[in-house]
N, C-alpha and C positions, 0 to 999 in steps of 0.2 A: 583523467576522464576526457577523452577526445570527442570533439563534435563530429557528427556523421559527415562522411565525405560525399554523401548523396545530396545534391542541391534540392531535390524534390522533398526529401525528408526534412531538411532544414526549413524549407518554405512552409510546409504543412505544420511543423512545430511552432514556428513564429505565428502563423495564422491562428493556431489553437490558443496560444497565449493571448493574442489580441482579442479573440472571441470571448475568452473567459473574463477579460476586463470589461467588455461591453455588458456582460451578464451581471457581474459582481461589483463593478465599479473599480476604480484604481485605488490601491492601498500600498503606497510606496514602502519598500522595505519588508514586504510580506510575500509569501508564496501566492501564486495565482490560483492554486487549488490547495485545499487543506491548509488554509492560512493560519487558522487557530491551532496551536499545538504547544507541546512542552517536551523538553529533553530530559532524559534520565541516563544514568550509567549503571553498569553492573558487570556480570560475567556470564559466559556461556561454557557449559561443561558437556562434552559430547558423550554419546554412548559408544559401545564397541561396535554396534551395527553401523554407525556412521562411518567409521574407519574402513569397514568392509566394502562400503559403497563408493567412497570418494577418498582420493589422496589429498584433498584440500587440507591446509594447515590447521584450520579451526576444527576440523573433524578428527584430527589425529593428536593434537597436543592436549595436555591435561585440562587446560582452561584458556579462555580468550576474553580479554576485556571487550565490552560492548557499549555502544551508545545507541539509545533507542529514542524514538519520537512517537508519542501518542498525538493524534490530531483529529480534527472535526472537518467534515466535508464543507465545500464551497470555498470561495476566495475572500470571505468576509471575516476579518479577524475578531470581530465582536459578536459573532453569531452566538445566540444563547444555546447552552447545552440542551435545553428543553425543546429547541426548534427541530421538527422532523427533518428539515433540510440539512441538519448537521450530521445525519446518518447517510451512508455508512461511515463509521470511524476508521481511522488509519493507525497502523503500527509499522514503523520502519525500524529495522535493526541493522546497525553497522558493526561488523566484526573487525576490530582493530588488530591487524596482524603484525604491523611494524610501523615505524614512522612513515606516513604517507602511503601506507599499503593497507588496503581494506577491501572488504566485499560486503554487500548489503542484501537484505531481504526486504521487499516492500510489499505490504499486504493491506487489505481492508476487511471490514467485518461482514462480508458477503462473498460467497463463492462465484457470484455472477459478475459479468462485465457487459456493457451494452453493445459494443461494436468489435469487429475483428481487426480493423485497421485504423490508423490515425486519420486517414482521409474520411472514413465513415463517421468517426467521432466528430470531425469538423463539420460534416453535413448535419449531424445531430445538433450541435451547438448553433449553427446558422438557422436551423429550423426553430429552435427555441427563441432566438433573437427575433425572428420574423413572426412570432406568435404572442404578442403582448396581450394583456387582458382586453377582451372585447373583440378579438379577431374572429371573424365569421368562421363557423365550422363547415367543413373540416379545415382546420388551420394547418400551416406547414408542419408543425410538430406532430399533429395528429396523423397527417399523411405519412410522415417519416416513420412513426411508430407502427402504422398500419402495414408498412412494407418492410419493416425490420423486426421480426419477432423476438430476437434476442434483446433488442433495446426495450421493447414493450415488456418483456418478462422482467428485465432489470428495474424498470420504472414501477411496475405493479407489485413486485415482490416485497413482502413485509421487511422492514428494516427497523426493528425496535431499538430504542436507546438502551445502552447497557446501564446496569446499576453502578458499575465502576469500570474504568478502563482495564482494571486487573481482573475483571470477571466477564470478559468478552473473548470470543474466538475470532481469529483473523486468518485470511486466505490470500495467498499469492496466486493470482489467477493465471499468470504466465507459466509455461513449462520450461524446465531446465534439464540439463544433462549432468548427472553425477558420474564422474569417471574414476574408476578404481586404480590402484597402483598397477594392476595387471592390464589395464586398458578397457575393462568391461564398462559399457555405457548403460546407465539406467535413467530413463526419462521419468521426471518427477514433477509434482507441484507441491509447494510447501503449505502446510497447515500449522497453525500456532494455537494451542489450546491452553486456557488458564488452569493452573494447578488448583486454584481455589474454587473451580467450577464456574460454569456460565450462569449468569443471572441478568435478566432484563429488568428495566424499570417499568412499572405499569403506567398506563396512561393516567390513572388516577393519581399516582404518586408524583408524576412529573408536574402536575398542577401546583404542587407544594414545593418544588425544587427551585433553588436559586439558579441564576443564569450561568454560573460557573461551577455547578456542583461537582462535575466530574473532575475538574482541575483542582478544586479546593479540597477534594477528598484524598488526593494523592499523598500529601504530606502526612495526613493522619494514618493512612494505610501503611506508608513506609515506616512510620513510628512503631508499628506493630510487627514489622519484619519485611523481608524482601517481597516484591511482586514477582511471582514466578510463572513461567510459561514452558510448556513442552513443545519443542519444535519437531514436527513430524514431516515425513515425505509420503505423499500418496503416489504409489508406484503404478506407472502406466503398463498396460499389457499390449500385445501385438495388435495393431490396428487403431489404437487410441490416438485421437487427434492431438498434435503438439503445436500446430501453427494457427490455432484459433481459440482465443481466450473465452469466446462465448459458448464453446462446447464443453460441457462438464463431463468428467469421467464418471463411470458408474460408482455408486457408493460402496459397491462390493470390492473395489480395488483395495489391495493390501496397503496398510499404513505402517510405516517403520518409524519408530521414534529415533530422532537424530541427536537429541540432547535437551538440556534445560537452560533457559535464560533466567537469571535472577537479577532483577533490577532493585538496587538498594539505595540510590541517592538521586536527588534532583540536581541538575546542573546549575551552579550558582550564577554564572553570567549568562543566563538562559537567552535573553533577547539578542545579545551579541553573537552567541554561538549558533542560534537558529538562523540568523542572517547569513552566517558563513557556510554552514554545512550544506552540501549538495549530495543527496543520496543518488545512487547509481543503480538502475534496474539490471544492468548487465554485469555479470560476475567479474570477469577479467582476471581470474586467478587459475592456477593449476588445480584440477580436480572438480571444477564446476564450470560448465560451459552454457552459453545461451542456446535455446532451441531455435527452430526456424519460425518462431512467432514474429510476425512483422510489427507487432506493437512495441517490441523491445527497443528497437532503434529510435522510434519516434518518442517513446517515453523518456529515454535517456537524453535525447536532444531537447525536449521540452524542459526537463529538469535543469539541464546545463545552461540553456539560454536564459530561462527564468531566474536561475540562481545567480548568474553573472549580473543580470539587471538588478536583482535584489541587493547584491553586495555594493553596487555602485550608487544606490539610492540613499 
């Protein structure tokens, strides 16, 4: 996973990491965002439709081992599961293709994203920092939201807590290219749906929940069987935007099921492995290519720089 060769992207990425620490505080050894999380292992089994869309190894071989991470928003490792700021939740899936060869899907529990570029996201964070409680209205963050409708939509959209990590739907907001063996390119966005069905925790039930209820529930659920998800691709049509994560494609777009992820075990040395693993938003394998979305390079640099800091702490 190489660092971007663009010095401006590297600078913006470092500035983003610094800004998140101003907002969330410093928590050595943890991620700057989605600090609270847990790792699991399992397998991915593709459908025949996946092989027709992509020549990628994991879409063509019978099964592939995976490492997945459920997580909560913010850079606060102790954030209660009942805190609204812990939403949206995250799900990252690593497809382990060979030793030191892998590709990842990174998703969260909303199809929305607040900004098109890393620089805009940095403006957003700086506006938050400049708007502490008691700031006269219109505050910097109010001004930012007033001039950035996608960010306002993201902030205002309902983000209910799930009843379980295994009963939540997750969305990869960036577009990717699936490339078939014959060279046909299909623009897609990944969507990940729970086999057990989607279920939110009611506001009333959250009042009775423990601070770690989502994480404490996982061993119980795994004791009853694997936690399963269907990985699907939303297929873009001519004219659909691929370089702006804030622009959603119509819900009428075709969904193709690519396969099923079954998570069956928690990682035993979780704390150590979470410190080490650095997920990569960019595919870097045959059969799956990044789109022209400018967020991808910034996200990859943020994850890499933050991951190296985390490993050294």
